[in-house]
C-alpha positions in Angstrom: 11.8 1.7 -9.3 10.1 -0.8 -7.0 11.2 -3.8 -9.2 14.5 -4.2 -7.4 12.7 -4.6 -4.1 10.8 -7.7 -2.9 7.3 -7.6 -1.6 6.6 -4.7 0.8 4.7 -5.8 3.9 4.0 -3.7 7.0 2.5 -4.3 10.4 1.8 -0.9 12.0 0.0 0.3 15.0 -0.8 4.0 15.4 -0.3 4.7 19.1 -2.7 7.7 19.2 -5.7 6.2 17.4 -5.2 2.4 18.0 -5.6 1.8 14.2 -3.6 -0.9 12.6 -2.4 -2.0 9.1 -1.2 -5.5 8.5 -0.9 -6.2 4.8 1.3 -6.2 1.7 1.4 -2.7 0.1 3.6 -3.4 -2.9 5.3 -6.2 -4.9 8.2 -6.2 -7.3 6.0 -4.7 -10.0 4.8 -1.6 -8.0 2.7 -0.2 -5.3 -0.9 -1.3 -4.6 -2.7 2.1 -4.8 -5.7 0.9 -2.7 -3.4 -0.2 0.1 -1.3 3.0 -0.2 -4.5 4.9 0.3 -5.1 3.0 3.5 -1.6 3.7 4.7 -2.0 7.4 3.9 -5.2 7.5 6.0 -3.5 5.6 8.8 -0.6 8.1 8.9 -2.9 11.2 8.6 -2.7 14.1 11.0 -4.9 12.5 13.7 -5.5 15.9 15.3 -7.1 17.4 12.3 -8.1 14.4 10.2 -6.2 15.7 7.2 -4.8 13.1 4.9 -1.9 13.6 2.5 -0.1 11.1 0.2 2.9 9.8 2.1 6.2 9.3 0.1 6.0 5.6 -0.8 9.8 5.3 -0.3 9.1 5.9 3.4 6.9 2.8 3.5 9.7 0.8 1.8 12.2 1.9 4.5 9.7 1.0 7.3 9.2 -2.5 5.7 12.9 -3.1 5.6 13.3 -2.0 9.2 10.3 -4.2 10.3 11.8 -7.2 8.6 14.8 -6.9 10.9 13.0 -6.2 14.2 10.3 -8.9 13.5 7.4 -7.1 15.2 4.9 -4.4 14.5 6.2 -0.8 14.4 4.4 1.7 16.7 3.8 4.9 14.8 3.9 8.1 16.9 3.6 10.6 14.1 3.3 10.5 10.3 1.9 13.4 8.3 1.4 16.7 10.3 -0.5 19.7 9.0 1.2 23.1 9.4 -1.4 24.0 12.0 -0.5 20.9 14.1 3.2 21.5 13.7 2.8 25.1 14.9 0.6 24.0 17.8 3.2 21.4 18.9 6.0 24.0 18.6 4.0 26.5 20.8 3.4 23.7 23.3 7.1 23.3 23.7 7.7 20.1 21.7 11.0 19.8 19.8 9.5 20.1 16.2 11.3 21.7 13.3 9.5 24.7 11.7 10.0 23.2 8.2 9.5 19.6 9.3 9.3 16.9 6.7 6.3 15.6 8.5 4.5 18.6 6.9 5.6 17.3 3.4 4.4 13.8 4.2 8.0 12.5 4.0 8.7 11.6 7.7 7.6 9.2 10.4 8.3 8.8 14.1 8.1 5.3 15.5 9.3 3.0 18.2 9.5 -0.8 18.8 8.8 -2.1 22.3 12.0 -3.7 23.7 14.3 -2.1 21.1 16.2 0.9 22.4 16.1 3.9 20.1 19.9 3.9 19.6 19.7 0.3 18.4 16.6 1.0 16.3 18.6 3.9 14.7 21.4 1.5 13.8 18.9 -0.9 12.2 17.4 2.0 10.2 20.7 3.0 8.7 21.7 -0.7 8.0 18.3 -1.1 6.2 19.0 1.8 3.9 17.3 4.7 5.7 19.5 7.3 3.8 17.6 10.5 4.7 17.2 12.1 8.0 17.6 10.0 11.1 16.8 11.4 14.6 17.3 9.2 17.7 15.3 10.4 20.8 16.2 9.5 24.3 12.5 9.1 25.0 12.6 5.9 23.0 11.7 6.6 19.4 13.3 7.3 16.0 12.5 9.7 13.2 13.2 8.8 9.6 12.5 10.8 6.5 13.2 10.8 2.8 15.0 14.2 2.8 18.8 14.9 2.8 21.0 12.7 4.8 21.5 14.0 8.3 21.6 12.7 11.9 20.5 14.2 15.3 19.5 13.2 18.7 16.8 14.8 21.0 14.8 14.4 24.2 
């Protein structure tokens, strides 16, 4: 499936941990499993340390978006354990009970200097064909689930 895509390169910064990834994670022939493992660790539930395999299609979407914005993406949330999701909900955050973050199929991110509404447009233009949430606080959510759109705080 990856053969139709060019090289997949990502430059990511995880806001909560300060960790970064700046490398090619795939080429036309497939994914580099060692680098996918690094990305999975990077997008782990930073509160519990739990790592889960992220849907590689999500990395492909992020790479396409990044190629358009021309700067590193700042990751706010990748995989979330059920416990973390429940805790965030109890603390009053706007998280879905059956969030695709729990399934390792969603990521929240921002790009400094790019308004969330514009970033959302870029995501759709780049083929983000699953869920797209645009948040007034300046970030977007993309996932590899069914196509839907929403906005939030």
